[in-house]
ChimeraX commands (.cxc) that place a marker at each C-alpha (Angstrom):
marker #1 position 231.14,23.21,123.87 radius 0.5
marker #1 position 229.77,26.52,122.67 radius 0.5
marker #1 position 228.01,24.94,119.70 radius 0.5
marker #1 position 226.32,22.35,121.90 radius 0.5
marker #1 position 225.11,25.11,124.22 radius 0.5
marker #1 position 223.53,27.03,121.28 radius 0.5
marker #1 position 221.72,23.90,120.06 radius 0.5
marker #1 position 220.35,23.19,123.51 radius 0.5
marker #1 position 219.15,26.79,123.71 radius 0.5
marker #1 position 217.32,26.61,120.38 radius 0.5
marker #1 position 215.69,23.31,121.32 radius 0.5
marker #1 position 214.62,24.74,124.65 radius 0.5
marker #1 position 213.02,27.74,122.94 radius 0.5
marker #1 position 211.11,25.44,120.55 radius 0.5
marker #1 position 209.84,23.34,123.46 radius 0.5
marker #1 position 208.66,26.48,125.30 radius 0.5
marker #1 position 206.84,27.71,122.12 radius 0.5
marker #1 position 205.05,24.38,121.63 radius 0.5
marker #1 position 204.02,24.18,125.28 radius 0.5
marker #1 position 202.68,27.78,125.16 radius 0.5
marker #1 position 200.71,27.04,121.98 radius 0.5
marker #1 position 199.15,23.93,123.51 radius 0.5
marker #1 position 198.15,25.87,126.64 radius 0.5
marker #1 position 196.53,28.63,124.53 radius 0.5
marker #1 position 194.57,26.02,122.58 radius 0.5
marker #1 position 193.32,24.46,125.82 radius 0.5
marker #1 position 192.17,27.85,127.10 radius 0.5
marker #1 position 190.36,28.86,123.81 radius 0.5
marker #1 position 186.57,28.24,123.78 radius 0.5
marker #1 position 185.37,25.41,121.59 radius 0.5
marker #1 position 184.02,26.43,118.16 radius 0.5
marker #1 position 180.26,27.01,118.09 radius 0.5
marker #1 position 178.27,24.65,115.85 radius 0.5
marker #1 position 176.00,26.35,113.28 radius 0.5
marker #1 position 172.38,25.32,113.84 radius 0.5
marker #1 position 170.11,25.42,110.74 radius 0.5
marker #1 position 166.43,25.77,111.60 radius 0.5
marker #1 position 164.26,23.28,109.69 radius 0.5
marker #1 position 162.03,24.75,106.98 radius 0.5
marker #1 position 158.38,24.97,108.02 radius 0.5
marker #1 position 156.23,22.19,106.67 radius 0.5
marker #1 position 153.94,23.29,103.85 radius 0.5
marker #1 position 150.55,21.72,103.38 radius 0.5
marker #1 position 150.06,20.23,99.93 radius 0.5
marker #1 position 147.91,22.36,97.65 radius 0.5
marker #1 position 144.35,21.08,97.42 radius 0.5
marker #1 position 142.60,21.57,94.09 radius 0.5
marker #1 position 139.28,23.37,94.36 radius 0.5
marker #1 position 136.50,20.96,93.55 radius 0.5
marker #1 position 133.55,22.05,91.41 radius 0.5
marker #1 position 130.27,22.38,93.33 radius 0.5
marker #1 position 127.44,19.93,92.71 radius 0.5
marker #1 position 125.44,21.92,90.16 radius 0.5
marker #1 position 121.99,20.87,88.94 radius 0.5
marker #1 position 121.81,21.93,85.28 radius 0.5
marker #1 position 118.49,23.44,84.12 radius 0.5
marker #1 position 116.25,21.75,81.59 radius 0.5
marker #1 position 115.28,24.81,79.53 radius 0.5
marker #1 position 117.35,27.64,80.97 radius 0.5
marker #1 position 120.93,28.68,80.27 radius 0.5
marker #1 position 123.78,27.31,82.33 radius 0.5
marker #1 position 125.01,29.23,85.35 radius 0.5
marker #1 position 128.53,27.79,84.94 radius 0.5
marker #1 position 131.08,28.24,82.16 radius 0.5
marker #1 position 132.96,25.24,80.84 radius 0.5
marker #1 position 133.63,22.87,77.98 radius 0.5
marker #1 position 130.44,21.00,77.21 radius 0.5
marker #1 position 128.49,19.09,74.56 radius 0.5
marker #1 position 124.75,18.42,74.81 radius 0.5
marker #1 position 122.26,16.38,72.77 radius 0.5
marker #1 position 118.63,17.26,73.51 radius 0.5
marker #1 position 115.45,15.65,72.17 radius 0.5
marker #1 position 111.93,16.84,73.08 radius 0.5
marker #1 position 108.81,14.96,72.01 radius 0.5
marker #1 position 105.50,16.80,72.49 radius 0.5
marker #1 position 102.03,15.27,72.20 radius 0.5
marker #1 position 99.15,17.67,71.53 radius 0.5
marker #1 position 95.36,17.37,71.28 radius 0.5
marker #1 position 93.24,20.51,71.16 radius 0.5
marker #1 position 89.95,18.54,71.42 radius 0.5
marker #1 position 88.89,20.07,68.10 radius 0.5
marker #1 position 90.19,17.32,65.89 radius 0.5
marker #1 position 93.82,18.43,65.77 radius 0.5
marker #1 position 96.34,16.11,67.39 radius 0.5
marker #1 position 99.77,14.69,66.77 radius 0.5
marker #1 position 103.42,14.81,67.77 radius 0.5
marker #1 position 106.26,17.27,67.36 radius 0.5
marker #1 position 109.88,16.27,67.77 radius 0.5
marker #1 position 112.69,18.81,68.33 radius 0.5
marker #1 position 116.34,17.73,68.33 radius 0.5
marker #1 position 119.01,20.22,69.41 radius 0.5
marker #1 position 122.80,19.90,69.51 radius 0.5
marker #1 position 124.71,22.53,71.47 radius 0.5
marker #1 position 128.29,22.96,72.54 radius 0.5
marker #1 position 130.33,25.38,74.61 radius 0.5
marker #1 position 134.05,26.09,74.93 radius 0.5
marker #1 position 135.72,28.09,77.70 radius 0.5
marker #1 position 138.13,30.37,75.89 radius 0.5
marker #1 position 139.38,32.48,78.82 radius 0.5
marker #1 position 138.83,32.12,82.56 radius 0.5
marker #1 position 135.03,31.84,82.91 radius 0.5
marker #1 position 134.18,33.15,79.43 radius 0.5
marker #1 position 132.37,30.54,77.35 radius 0.5
marker #1 position 131.46,30.69,73.66 radius 0.5
marker #1 position 128.62,28.47,72.45 radius 0.5
marker #1 position 126.68,27.37,69.39 radius 0.5
marker #1 position 123.37,25.57,68.91 radius 0.5
marker #1 position 121.86,23.78,65.89 radius 0.5
marker #1 position 118.58,21.91,65.53 radius 0.5
marker #1 position 115.85,20.28,63.49 radius 0.5
marker #1 position 112.10,19.85,64.05 radius 0.5
marker #1 position 109.61,17.30,62.76 radius 0.5
marker #1 position 105.82,17.59,62.91 radius 0.5
marker #1 position 103.66,14.46,62.68 radius 0.5
marker #1 position 99.99,15.57,62.72 radius 0.5
marker #1 position 97.24,12.98,62.65 radius 0.5
marker #1 position 95.39,13.03,59.34 radius 0.5
marker #1 position 97.63,15.69,57.76 radius 0.5
marker #1 position 100.95,15.82,55.89 radius 0.5
marker #1 position 104.10,15.71,58.00 radius 0.5
marker #1 position 106.46,18.66,58.15 radius 0.5
marker #1 position 110.21,19.01,58.65 radius 0.5
marker #1 position 112.56,21.95,59.12 radius 0.5
marker #1 position 116.22,22.75,59.69 radius 0.5
marker #1 position 116.30,25.53,62.27 radius 0.5
marker #1 position 118.30,28.73,62.65 radius 0.5
marker #1 position 121.72,28.58,64.19 radius 0.5
marker #1 position 122.37,30.36,67.48 radius 0.5
marker #1 position 125.76,31.61,68.66 radius 0.5
marker #1 position 126.42,33.17,72.04 radius 0.5
marker #1 position 128.69,33.87,74.96 radius 0.5
marker #1 position 128.37,33.91,78.73 radius 0.5
marker #1 position 130.65,34.91,81.59 radius 0.5
marker #1 position 130.22,33.23,84.98 radius 0.5
marker #1 position 131.19,35.31,88.02 radius 0.5
marker #1 position 131.62,33.47,91.31 radius 0.5
marker #1 position 130.56,35.49,94.35 radius 0.5
marker #1 position 131.09,34.73,98.06 radius 0.5
marker #1 position 129.04,32.10,99.91 radius 0.5
marker #1 position 128.08,30.03,96.88 radius 0.5
marker #1 position 126.43,32.78,94.81 radius 0.5
marker #1 position 126.95,33.24,91.07 radius 0.5
marker #1 position 125.90,35.78,88.45 radius 0.5
marker #1 position 126.18,34.99,84.75 radius 0.5
marker #1 position 125.40,37.57,82.04 radius 0.5
marker #1 position 124.95,36.22,78.52 radius 0.5
marker #1 position 124.40,37.36,74.96 radius 0.5
marker #1 position 123.16,35.39,71.97 radius 0.5
marker #1 position 122.44,35.91,68.26 radius 0.5
marker #1 position 120.28,33.86,65.91 radius 0.5
marker #1 position 121.48,33.24,62.35 radius 0.5
marker #1 position 118.40,33.26,60.05 radius 0.5
marker #1 position 119.27,30.42,57.71 radius 0.5
marker #1 position 116.41,28.11,58.80 radius 0.5
marker #1 position 113.96,26.47,56.41 radius 0.5
marker #1 position 110.48,27.92,55.89 radius 0.5
marker #1 position 111.55,31.56,55.58 radius 0.5
marker #1 position 111.18,34.16,52.84 radius 0.5
marker #1 position 108.28,34.45,50.40 radius 0.5
marker #1 position 106.33,31.36,49.37 radius 0.5
marker #1 position 107.52,28.94,52.09 radius 0.5
marker #1 position 106.27,25.38,52.23 radius 0.5
marker #1 position 103.17,25.22,54.46 radius 0.5
marker #1 position 104.22,22.02,56.23 radius 0.5
marker #1 position 107.61,23.53,57.07 radius 0.5
marker #1 position 105.96,26.65,58.52 radius 0.5
marker #1 position 103.65,24.45,60.60 radius 0.5
marker #1 position 106.64,22.45,61.87 radius 0.5
marker #1 position 108.42,25.64,63.00 radius 0.5
marker #1 position 105.35,26.84,64.91 radius 0.5
marker #1 position 104.84,23.46,66.59 radius 0.5
marker #1 position 108.52,23.32,67.54 radius 0.5
marker #1 position 108.34,26.73,69.25 radius 0.5
marker #1 position 105.48,25.50,71.45 radius 0.5
marker #1 position 107.36,22.26,72.10 radius 0.5
marker #1 position 110.23,24.32,73.57 radius 0.5
marker #1 position 107.96,26.66,75.56 radius 0.5
marker #1 position 108.81,29.55,73.17 radius 0.5
marker #1 position 112.20,29.76,74.94 radius 0.5
marker #1 position 113.92,28.85,71.68 radius 0.5
marker #1 position 111.78,31.39,69.81 radius 0.5
marker #1 position 114.80,32.82,68.01 radius 0.5
marker #1 position 115.87,29.43,66.67 radius 0.5
marker #1 position 112.39,28.90,65.15 radius 0.5
marker #1 position 111.96,32.49,63.90 radius 0.5
marker #1 position 113.50,31.78,60.50 radius 0.5
marker #1 position 112.69,35.24,59.06 radius 0.5
marker #1 position 114.36,37.11,61.93 radius 0.5
marker #1 position 117.78,38.09,63.17 radius 0.5
marker #1 position 117.45,38.03,66.97 radius 0.5
marker #1 position 119.62,39.59,69.65 radius 0.5
marker #1 position 119.23,37.81,72.98 radius 0.5
marker #1 position 120.75,39.39,76.12 radius 0.5
marker #1 position 120.13,37.70,79.45 radius 0.5
marker #1 position 121.33,37.16,82.98 radius 0.5
marker #1 position 121.24,34.25,85.42 radius 0.5
marker #1 position 121.64,34.53,89.18 radius 0.5
marker #1 position 122.04,31.47,91.37 radius 0.5
marker #1 position 123.12,29.85,94.62 radius 0.5
marker #1 position 124.96,26.50,94.49 radius 0.5
marker #1 position 125.96,24.89,97.77 radius 0.5
marker #1 position 125.39,21.77,99.90 radius 0.5
marker #1 position 124.08,19.92,96.82 radius 0.5
marker #1 position 121.31,22.50,96.32 radius 0.5
marker #1 position 120.87,24.70,93.23 radius 0.5
marker #1 position 118.58,27.74,93.10 radius 0.5
marker #1 position 118.72,29.64,89.81 radius 0.5
marker #1 position 116.77,32.57,88.33 radius 0.5
marker #1 position 116.98,33.35,84.63 radius 0.5
marker #1 position 115.73,36.34,82.60 radius 0.5
marker #1 position 116.14,36.88,78.85 radius 0.5
marker #1 position 114.99,39.32,76.17 radius 0.5
marker #1 position 114.65,38.29,72.51 radius 0.5
marker #1 position 114.72,41.33,70.24 radius 0.5
marker #1 position 113.99,40.16,66.70 radius 0.5
marker #1 position 114.31,42.06,63.40 radius 0.5
marker #1 position 112.84,40.79,60.16 radius 0.5
marker #1 position 115.49,40.18,57.49 radius 0.5
marker #1 position 113.59,37.77,55.20 radius 0.5
marker #1 position 110.13,37.68,53.68 radius 0.5
marker #1 position 107.56,40.39,52.98 radius 0.5
marker #1 position 104.48,41.71,54.74 radius 0.5
marker #1 position 102.42,39.09,52.93 radius 0.5
marker #1 position 104.23,36.19,54.57 radius 0.5
marker #1 position 105.65,37.86,57.70 radius 0.5
marker #1 position 103.67,40.92,58.87 radius 0.5
marker #1 position 105.93,41.65,61.87 radius 0.5
marker #1 position 108.92,43.88,61.15 radius 0.5
marker #1 position 110.13,43.63,64.75 radius 0.5
marker #1 position 109.08,41.79,67.90 radius 0.5
marker #1 position 110.18,41.68,71.52 radius 0.5
marker #1 position 109.79,38.61,73.70 radius 0.5
marker #1 position 110.55,38.17,77.40 radius 0.5
marker #1 position 111.37,34.79,78.91 radius 0.5
marker #1 position 112.09,33.98,82.57 radius 0.5
marker #1 position 112.53,30.88,84.67 radius 0.5
marker #1 position 113.23,29.48,88.14 radius 0.5
marker #1 position 115.16,26.24,88.62 radius 0.5
marker #1 position 115.38,24.27,91.88 radius 0.5
marker #1 position 117.71,21.29,92.01 radius 0.5
marker #1 position 118.89,18.86,94.70 radius 0.5
marker #1 position 121.45,16.03,94.68 radius 0.5
marker #1 position 119.92,12.93,96.23 radius 0.5
marker #1 position 123.37,11.31,95.95 radius 0.5
marker #1 position 126.42,12.67,94.13 radius 0.5
marker #1 position 125.47,10.61,91.07 radius 0.5
marker #1 position 121.78,11.61,90.89 radius 0.5
marker #1 position 119.96,14.94,91.04 radius 0.5
marker #1 position 116.32,15.98,90.78 radius 0.5
marker #1 position 115.44,19.28,89.17 radius 0.5
marker #1 position 112.22,21.26,88.71 radius 0.5
marker #1 position 111.49,24.48,86.84 radius 0.5
marker #1 position 108.81,27.08,86.26 radius 0.5
marker #1 position 108.90,29.10,83.00 radius 0.5
marker #1 position 107.15,32.30,81.98 radius 0.5
marker #1 position 107.07,33.82,78.48 radius 0.5
marker #1 position 105.42,37.03,77.30 radius 0.5
marker #1 position 105.43,39.02,74.06 radius 0.5
marker #1 position 106.07,42.66,74.92 radius 0.5
marker #1 position 104.94,43.88,71.50 radius 0.5
marker #1 position 101.63,43.30,69.70 radius 0.5
marker #1 position 102.84,40.72,67.22 radius 0.5
marker #1 position 100.55,39.32,64.54 radius 0.5
marker #1 position 100.25,36.00,66.36 radius 0.5
marker #1 position 98.82,37.76,69.44 radius 0.5
marker #1 position 96.38,39.79,67.32 radius 0.5
marker #1 position 95.17,36.56,65.74 radius 0.5
marker #1 position 95.06,34.56,68.99 radius 0.5
marker #1 position 95.28,36.29,72.41 radius 0.5
marker #1 position 96.43,32.97,73.92 radius 0.5
marker #1 position 99.77,33.59,72.19 radius 0.5
marker #1 position 100.51,36.60,74.40 radius 0.5
marker #1 position 102.09,34.66,77.26 radius 0.5
marker #1 position 102.72,31.14,78.50 radius 0.5
marker #1 position 103.41,29.40,81.80 radius 0.5
marker #1 position 104.86,25.90,82.06 radius 0.5
marker #1 position 106.60,23.64,84.55 radius 0.5
marker #1 position 109.19,20.86,84.29 radius 0.5
marker #1 position 110.50,18.14,86.59 radius 0.5
marker #1 position 113.05,15.40,85.99 radius 0.5
marker #1 position 116.05,13.35,87.05 radius 0.5
marker #1 position 119.65,13.62,85.85 radius 0.5
marker #1 position 122.60,11.31,86.36 radius 0.5
marker #1 position 126.18,12.50,86.99 radius 0.5
marker #1 position 128.85,9.91,86.19 radius 0.5
marker #1 position 132.58,10.66,86.07 radius 0.5
marker #1 position 134.84,8.95,83.54 radius 0.5
marker #1 position 138.38,10.29,83.83 radius 0.5
marker #1 position 138.17,14.04,83.21 radius 0.5
marker #1 position 134.67,13.81,81.71 radius 0.5
marker #1 position 131.31,13.99,83.49 radius 0.5
marker #1 position 128.49,12.22,81.64 radius 0.5
marker #1 position 125.01,13.54,82.45 radius 0.5
marker #1 position 122.00,11.67,81.03 radius 0.5
marker #1 position 118.64,13.14,81.95 radius 0.5
marker #1 position 114.89,12.87,81.44 radius 0.5
marker #1 position 112.15,15.39,82.27 radius 0.5
marker #1 position 108.44,16.04,81.81 radius 0.5
marker #1 position 106.99,19.46,80.94 radius 0.5
marker #1 position 103.39,20.62,81.06 radius 0.5
marker #1 position 102.07,23.95,79.77 radius 0.5
marker #1 position 99.31,25.44,81.95 radius 0.5
marker #1 position 98.80,28.88,80.35 radius 0.5
marker #1 position 98.92,29.88,76.68 radius 0.5
marker #1 position 98.59,28.12,73.34 radius 0.5
marker #1 position 100.33,25.03,74.70 radius 0.5
marker #1 position 97.66,24.73,77.38 radius 0.5
marker #1 position 94.90,25.02,74.77 radius 0.5
marker #1 position 96.55,22.19,72.86 radius 0.5
marker #1 position 96.93,20.06,76.03 radius 0.5
marker #1 position 100.67,19.93,75.34 radius 0.5
marker #1 position 102.70,17.28,77.17 radius 0.5
marker #1 position 106.46,17.18,76.57 radius 0.5
marker #1 position 109.01,14.48,77.39 radius 0.5
marker #1 position 112.61,15.61,77.11 radius 0.5
marker #1 position 115.60,13.26,76.88 radius 0.5
marker #1 position 119.14,14.57,76.92 radius 0.5
marker #1 position 122.74,13.46,77.09 radius 0.5
marker #1 position 125.34,16.01,78.16 radius 0.5
marker #1 position 129.12,15.84,78.53 radius 0.5
marker #1 position 131.25,18.18,80.64 radius 0.5
marker #1 position 134.97,18.10,79.89 radius 0.5
marker #1 position 137.56,19.27,82.44 radius 0.5
marker link #1:1,2 radius 0.2
marker link #1:2,3 radius 0.2
marker link #1:3,4 radius 0.2
marker link #1:4,5 radius 0.2
marker link #1:5,6 radius 0.2
marker link #1:6,7 radius 0.2
marker link #1:7,8 radius 0.2
marker link #1:8,9 radius 0.2
marker link #1:9,10 radius 0.2
marker link #1:10,11 radius 0.2
marker link #1:11,12 radius 0.2
marker link #1:12,13 radius 0.2
marker link #1:13,14 radius 0.2
marker link #1:14,15 radius 0.2
marker link #1:15,16 radius 0.2
marker link #1:16,17 radius 0.2
marker link #1:17,18 radius 0.2
marker link #1:18,19 radius 0.2
marker link #1:19,20 radius 0.2
marker link #1:20,21 radius 0.2
marker link #1:21,22 radius 0.2
marker link #1:22,23 radius 0.2
marker link #1:23,24 radius 0.2
marker link #1:24,25 radius 0.2
marker link #1:25,26 radius 0.2
marker link #1:26,27 radius 0.2
marker link #1:27,28 radius 0.2
marker link #1:28,29 radius 0.2
marker link #1:29,30 radius 0.2
marker link #1:30,31 radius 0.2
marker link #1:31,32 radius 0.2
marker link #1:32,33 radius 0.2
marker link #1:33,34 radius 0.2
marker link #1:34,35 radius 0.2
marker link #1:35,36 radius 0.2
marker link #1:36,37 radius 0.2
marker link #1:37,38 radius 0.2
marker link #1:38,39 radius 0.2
marker link #1:39,40 radius 0.2
marker link #1:40,41 radius 0.2
marker link #1:41,42 radius 0.2
marker link #1:42,43 radius 0.2
marker link #1:43,44 radius 0.2
marker link #1:44,45 radius 0.2
marker link #1:45,46 radius 0.2
marker link #1:46,47 radius 0.2
marker link #1:47,48 radius 0.2
marker link #1:48,49 radius 0.2
marker link #1:49,50 radius 0.2
marker link #1:50,51 radius 0.2
marker link #1:51,52 radius 0.2
marker link #1:52,53 radius 0.2
marker link #1:53,54 radius 0.2
marker link #1:54,55 radius 0.2
marker link #1:55,56 radius 0.2
marker link #1:56,57 radius 0.2
marker link #1:57,58 radius 0.2
marker link #1:58,59 radius 0.2
marker link #1:59,60 radius 0.2
marker link #1:60,61 radius 0.2
marker link #1:61,62 radius 0.2
marker link #1:62,63 radius 0.2
marker link #1:63,64 radius 0.2
marker link #1:64,65 radius 0.2
marker link #1:65,66 radius 0.2
marker link #1:66,67 radius 0.2
marker link #1:67,68 radius 0.2
marker link #1:68,69 radius 0.2
marker link #1:69,70 radius 0.2
marker link #1:70,71 radius 0.2
marker link #1:71,72 radius 0.2
marker link #1:72,73 radius 0.2
marker link #1:73,74 radius 0.2
marker link #1:74,75 radius 0.2
marker link #1:75,76 radius 0.2
marker link #1:76,77 radius 0.2
marker link #1:77,78 radius 0.2
marker link #1:78,79 radius 0.2
marker link #1:79,80 radius 0.2
marker link #1:80,81 radius 0.2
marker link #1:81,82 radius 0.2
marker link #1:82,83 radius 0.2
marker link #1:83,84 radius 0.2
marker link #1:84,85 radius 0.2
marker link #1:85,86 radius 0.2
marker link #1:86,87 radius 0.2
marker link #1:87,88 radius 0.2
marker link #1:88,89 radius 0.2
marker link #1:89,90 radius 0.2
marker link #1:90,91 radius 0.2
marker link #1:91,92 radius 0.2
marker link #1:92,93 radius 0.2
marker link #1:93,94 radius 0.2
marker link #1:94,95 radius 0.2
marker link #1:95,96 radius 0.2
marker link #1:96,97 radius 0.2
marker link #1:97,98 radius 0.2
marker link #1:98,99 radius 0.2
marker link #1:99,100 radius 0.2
marker link #1:100,101 radius 0.2
marker link #1:101,102 radius 0.2
marker link #1:102,103 radius 0.2
marker link #1:103,104 radius 0.2
marker link #1:104,105 radius 0.2
marker link #1:105,106 radius 0.2
marker link #1:106,107 radius 0.2
marker link #1:107,108 radius 0.2
marker link #1:108,109 radius 0.2
marker link #1:109,110 radius 0.2
marker link #1:110,111 radius 0.2
marker link #1:111,112 radius 0.2
marker link #1:112,113 radius 0.2
marker link #1:113,114 radius 0.2
marker link #1:114,115 radius 0.2
marker link #1:115,116 radius 0.2
marker link #1:116,117 radius 0.2
marker link #1:117,118 radius 0.2
marker link #1:118,119 radius 0.2
marker link #1:119,120 radius 0.2
marker link #1:120,121 radius 0.2
marker link #1:121,122 radius 0.2
marker link #1:122,123 radius 0.2
marker link #1:123,124 radius 0.2
marker link #1:124,125 radius 0.2
marker link #1:125,126 radius 0.2
marker link #1:126,127 radius 0.2
marker link #1:127,128 radius 0.2
marker link #1:128,129 radius 0.2
marker link #1:129,130 radius 0.2
marker link #1:130,131 radius 0.2
marker link #1:131,132 radius 0.2
marker link #1:132,133 radius 0.2
marker link #1:133,134 radius 0.2
marker link #1:134,135 radius 0.2
marker link #1:135,136 radius 0.2
marker link #1:136,137 radius 0.2
marker link #1:137,138 radius 0.2
marker link #1:138,139 radius 0.2
marker link #1:139,140 radius 0.2
marker link #1:140,141 radius 0.2
marker link #1:141,142 radius 0.2
marker link #1:142,143 radius 0.2
marker link #1:143,144 radius 0.2
marker link #1:144,145 radius 0.2
marker link #1:145,146 radius 0.2
marker link #1:146,147 radius 0.2
marker link #1:147,148 radius 0.2
marker link #1:148,149 radius 0.2
marker link #1:149,150 radius 0.2
marker link #1:150,151 radius 0.2
marker link #1:151,152 radius 0.2
marker link #1:152,153 radius 0.2
marker link #1:153,154 radius 0.2
marker link #1:154,155 radius 0.2
marker link #1:155,156 radius 0.2
marker link #1:156,157 radius 0.2
marker link #1:157,158 radius 0.2
marker link #1:158,159 radius 0.2
marker link #1:159,160 radius 0.2
marker link #1:160,161 radius 0.2
marker link #1:161,162 radius 0.2
marker link #1:162,163 radius 0.2
marker link #1:163,164 radius 0.2
marker link #1:164,165 radius 0.2
marker link #1:165,166 radius 0.2
marker link #1:166,167 radius 0.2
marker link #1:167,168 radius 0.2
marker link #1:168,169 radius 0.2
marker link #1:169,170 radius 0.2
marker link #1:170,171 radius 0.2
marker link #1:171,172 radius 0.2
marker link #1:172,173 radius 0.2
marker link #1:173,174 radius 0.2
marker link #1:174,175 radius 0.2
marker link #1:175,176 radius 0.2
marker link #1:176,177 radius 0.2
marker link #1:177,178 radius 0.2
marker link #1:178,179 radius 0.2
marker link #1:179,180 radius 0.2
marker link #1:180,181 radius 0.2
marker link #1:181,182 radius 0.2
marker link #1:182,183 radius 0.2
marker link #1:183,184 radius 0.2
marker link #1:184,185 radius 0.2
marker link #1:185,186 radius 0.2
marker link #1:186,187 radius 0.2
marker link #1:187,188 radius 0.2
marker link #1:188,189 radius 0.2
marker link #1:189,190 radius 0.2
marker link #1:190,191 radius 0.2
marker link #1:191,192 radius 0.2
marker link #1:192,193 radius 0.2
marker link #1:193,194 radius 0.2
marker link #1:194,195 radius 0.2
marker link #1:195,196 radius 0.2
marker link #1:196,197 radius 0.2
marker link #1:197,198 radius 0.2
marker link #1:198,199 radius 0.2
marker link #1:199,200 radius 0.2
marker link #1:200,201 radius 0.2
marker link #1:201,202 radius 0.2
marker link #1:202,203 radius 0.2
marker link #1:203,204 radius 0.2
marker link #1:204,205 radius 0.2
marker link #1:205,206 radius 0.2
marker link #1:206,207 radius 0.2
marker link #1:207,208 radius 0.2
marker link #1:208,209 radius 0.2
marker link #1:209,210 radius 0.2
marker link #1:210,211 radius 0.2
marker link #1:211,212 radius 0.2
marker link #1:212,213 radius 0.2
marker link #1:213,214 radius 0.2
marker link #1:214,215 radius 0.2
marker link #1:215,216 radius 0.2
marker link #1:216,217 radius 0.2
marker link #1:217,218 radius 0.2
marker link #1:218,219 radius 0.2
marker link #1:219,220 radius 0.2
marker link #1:220,221 radius 0.2
marker link #1:221,222 radius 0.2
marker link #1:222,223 radius 0.2
marker link #1:223,224 radius 0.2
marker link #1:224,225 radius 0.2
marker link #1:225,226 radius 0.2
marker link #1:226,227 radius 0.2
marker link #1:227,228 radius 0.2
marker link #1:228,229 radius 0.2
marker link #1:229,230 radius 0.2
marker link #1:230,231 radius 0.2
marker link #1:231,232 radius 0.2
marker link #1:232,233 radius 0.2
marker link #1:233,234 radius 0.2
marker link #1:234,235 radius 0.2
marker link #1:235,236 radius 0.2
marker link #1:236,237 radius 0.2
marker link #1:237,238 radius 0.2
marker link #1:238,239 radius 0.2
marker link #1:239,240 radius 0.2
marker link #1:240,241 radius 0.2
marker link #1:241,242 radius 0.2
marker link #1:242,243 radius 0.2
marker link #1:243,244 radius 0.2
marker link #1:244,245 radius 0.2
marker link #1:245,246 radius 0.2
marker link #1:246,247 radius 0.2
marker link #1:247,248 radius 0.2
marker link #1:248,249 radius 0.2
marker link #1:249,250 radius 0.2
marker link #1:250,251 radius 0.2
marker link #1:251,252 radius 0.2
marker link #1:252,253 radius 0.2
marker link #1:253,254 radius 0.2
marker link #1:254,255 radius 0.2
marker link #1:255,256 radius 0.2
marker link #1:256,257 radius 0.2
marker link #1:257,258 radius 0.2
marker link #1:258,259 radius 0.2
marker link #1:259,260 radius 0.2
marker link #1:260,261 radius 0.2
marker link #1:261,262 radius 0.2
marker link #1:262,263 radius 0.2
marker link #1:263,264 radius 0.2
marker link #1:264,265 radius 0.2
marker link #1:265,266 radius 0.2
marker link #1:266,267 radius 0.2
marker link #1:267,268 radius 0.2
marker link #1:268,269 radius 0.2
marker link #1:269,270 radius 0.2
marker link #1:270,271 radius 0.2
marker link #1:271,272 radius 0.2
marker link #1:272,273 radius 0.2
marker link #1:273,274 radius 0.2
marker link #1:274,275 radius 0.2
marker link #1:275,276 radius 0.2
marker link #1:276,277 radius 0.2
marker link #1:277,278 radius 0.2
marker link #1:278,279 radius 0.2
marker link #1:279,280 radius 0.2
marker link #1:280,281 radius 0.2
marker link #1:281,282 radius 0.2
marker link #1:282,283 radius 0.2
marker link #1:283,284 radius 0.2
marker link #1:284,285 radius 0.2
marker link #1:285,286 radius 0.2
marker link #1:286,287 radius 0.2
marker link #1:287,288 radius 0.2
marker link #1:288,289 radius 0.2
marker link #1:289,290 radius 0.2
marker link #1:290,291 radius 0.2
marker link #1:291,292 radius 0.2
marker link #1:292,293 radius 0.2
marker link #1:293,294 radius 0.2
marker link #1:294,295 radius 0.2
marker link #1:295,296 radius 0.2
marker link #1:296,297 radius 0.2
marker link #1:297,298 radius 0.2
marker link #1:298,299 radius 0.2
marker link #1:299,300 radius 0.2
marker link #1:300,301 radius 0.2
marker link #1:301,302 radius 0.2
marker link #1:302,303 radius 0.2
marker link #1:303,304 radius 0.2
marker link #1:304,305 radius 0.2
marker link #1:305,306 radius 0.2
marker link #1:306,307 radius 0.2
marker link #1:307,308 radius 0.2
marker link #1:308,309 radius 0.2
marker link #1:309,310 radius 0.2
marker link #1:310,311 radius 0.2
marker link #1:311,312 radius 0.2
marker link #1:312,313 radius 0.2
marker link #1:313,314 radius 0.2
marker link #1:314,315 radius 0.2
marker link #1:315,316 radius 0.2
marker link #1:316,317 radius 0.2
marker link #1:317,318 radius 0.2
marker link #1:318,319 radius 0.2
marker link #1:319,320 radius 0.2
marker link #1:320,321 radius 0.2
marker link #1:321,322 radius 0.2
marker link #1:322,323 radius 0.2
view
């Protein structure tokens, strides 16, 4: 009897403990659910698109990049004194962006002179190496300083040069509005600092360019090259507009002036300075990561030796921009 009583007591205590535990569970507050706030939505990054830039015909580029350009200029001249003919200048230039907006470049060329009633002339021109750095400013403005050097390996230099080669170099310089004076100055090492300032926005390009060519004679003697040193200034204004994204029209005004009394100016005062203008159309066609830019322009010289020769220049070019 005593054993049964103890068992009943233990079972009663267990029942009381279970009932008390159940009551405590009913009275406890329900566990709070952890709410995780959703991450804010992020807009996908949008790559910055390059502005519609109208490249100049004769001036340096305002933009740095990877580029290759083939340029051919044919000039017809007739000085109304029995001298007439054609000059043909072919230039190949390329640029490579090595760091940020720093571009290194190189230019090579040849010139051919085809005078009426006189022997033809041909010349391989100096090489030109250079660098530019394009700085983007607010509101579509850019400033691009540049520096170039000519490498005097061209034909027609030194003592006793071939007369037809010398004539071809002189005709080629007029063909290119004396802008490429350093590439035709085969007896000179030239240092060419410059700066371009421009505004590129809404399909409009306005660009100003100023350059100094400081040349030092390194080949030839006084008999063949009387100038030991010469300084030449060249400036230009380019206005461009995109009619549609695939077609732009561009016009330019160029001004050149010798700042020193070089032998050519002493011989002919018309060689002191020159004024010319260009206008043309350029296509812009994208193929993958490459932009192909064929172009054609017309240039007329109105002041200087080119004006005396009634110089008319047609320029054809094919440029590639690689992204």
